C-alpha positions, 0 to 999 in steps of 0.5 A, spaced: 500 500 500 506 504 500 505 507 493 502 514 490 495 515 492 495 511 498 495 512 505 502 512 508 502 515 515 497 517 520 498 522 526 494 524 532 494 531 534 492 531 542 491 536 548 496 531 552 501 527 548 504 523 554 497 521 556 496 519 549 502 515 549 500 511 555 493 510 552 495 507 546 501 503 548 496 500 553 490 499 548 493 498 541 500 495 544 504 501 540 511 502 542 512 509 543 519 512 541 521 519 541 523 521 533 529 526 535 526 532 532 530 538 535 525 543 535 519 539 538 517 533 541 514 528 536 513 521 538 513 515 533 508 509 534 511 503 532 510 496 531 516 492 533 521 497 529 516 499 524 513 506 525 506 506 523 503 513 526 505 519 529 503 523 535 504 530 537 501 536 542 496 540 538 501 546 535 499 553 538 498 556 531 492 551 530 488 556 535 484 554 541 478 551 537 482 545 534 480 539 538 484 532 538 483 528 532 487 523 528 488 525 521 491 521 515 497 522 510 496 520 502 502 519 498 503 525 492 509 524 488 508 532 487 505 535 493 505 542 489 501 540 483 496 536 488 495 542 492 493 546 486 489 540 484 485 540 490 483 547 489 481 546 482 476 540 484 473 545 490 477 543 496 481 548 500 489 548 502 489 550 509 497 550 509 501 551 503 506 546 501 512 546 505 518 541 507 520 537 513 527 537 513 530 529 511 522 527 512 519 530 506 514 535 503 507 536 505 501 540 505 494 540 509 488 540 505 481 539 505 476 536 500 470 540 498 466 537 504 471 540 509 474 533 511 482 535 512 487 530 510 495 531 508 498 530 502 505 528 503 511 526 498 516 522 503 524 523 502 525 516 503 520 511 499 523 505 501 519 503 507 523 496 508 519 490 511 513 493 514 508 489 517 501 488 514 494 488 516 491 484 520 498 485 524 496 488 531 497 495 531 497 496 523 491 500 520 486 495 517 481 500 514 479 507 512 472 510 512 470 516 510 463 519 513 461 524 508 455 529 507 455 526 500 459 520 499 458 520 491 461 527 490 466 525 495 468 519 491 468 523 485 473 528 488 478 523 491 477 519 484 479 525 480 485 527 485 488 520 486 485 515 481 481 511 486 476 506 483 470 503 486 469 496 489 463 493 491 457 497 494 453 494 500 446 496 501 445 497 509 438 499 508 436 505 512 443 507 513 444 507 505 450 505 501 457 503 503 461 504 497 468 500 498 474 503 494 481 501 491 487 505 491 491 502 485 491 495 488 487 489 487 483 489 494 479 495 497 482 499 502 476 503 505 469 505 504 465 511 504 458 512 506 453 518 508 454 520 515 448 518 520 449 523 525 448 530 523 452 532 530 458 529 528 462 533 522 464 529 516 471 525 517 476 520 516 476 514 521 482 509 521 481 502 524 487 500 528 488 492 528 487 489 535 489 482 537 482 480 540 476 485 540 473 484 546 480 484 550 481 491 546 474 493 549 476 492 556 483 495 555 479 502 552 475 502 558 480 500 563 484 506 561 479 511 561 477 511 554 469 511 551 466 506 547 461 510 542 459 504 538 460 496 537 462 491 538 459 490 531 460 484 526 462 486 519 463 482 513 469 477 513 467 475 520 471 481 524 468 486 529 469 493 530 469 498 535 468 506 535 471 509 541 474 516 544 480 516 547 481 520 554 483 527 550 477 526 546 480 524 539 475 518 536 479 512 533 476 505 531 479 498 532 478 492 528 479 485 530 476 478 531 473 474 537 476 468 540 
């Protein structure tokens, strides 16, 4: 999945970085390591020696209204060109393309429905032998809660070349449209959001060893269960949760 047009990185911006490190270490099993960045604390969340995601305190320049949240980085070979394309397709650029020394070039953007994500061109494109889902701690699914999934898909398809996979009829909840990102298998799904109080957003499903054990770890470490466990096609079960700082995250795993 590590090729242009795919999610390549995940990041938590939070109000209490140290507490979040402890929480996800206990719940997911990530091994937090300081990145060694000289100007800021940035924590790598590792599975073994492989970094899967990052974590940092919400930067002051984000303003007081910024809430803890997960976001995803999508690989763009030319960040500047893709940022311009985002504007042409009706999206917004919140932070113009900039370099992270020895890491890559990025831009913070949003689709036409206001869902934020990052464009990213890594300096190093060979990530070595990365663990793959359903290895615990990897990201197993990407889900977009949209105002209108059809127009959202049109945007991402035009921008990254994503294609439709099967569509699932969920009755009163509408259609759940699976999508591919250049590979043979679907990497996520899109649907119209069912709760108007929650804004459109990307949800990222973290693989766990056992969904029931993970549920108890969420609760015992100060998190909250929003939905589930719910069985999904293929026999896995999902949970949608809040961490103690209020960031939404999702888990996917089997039952014993």
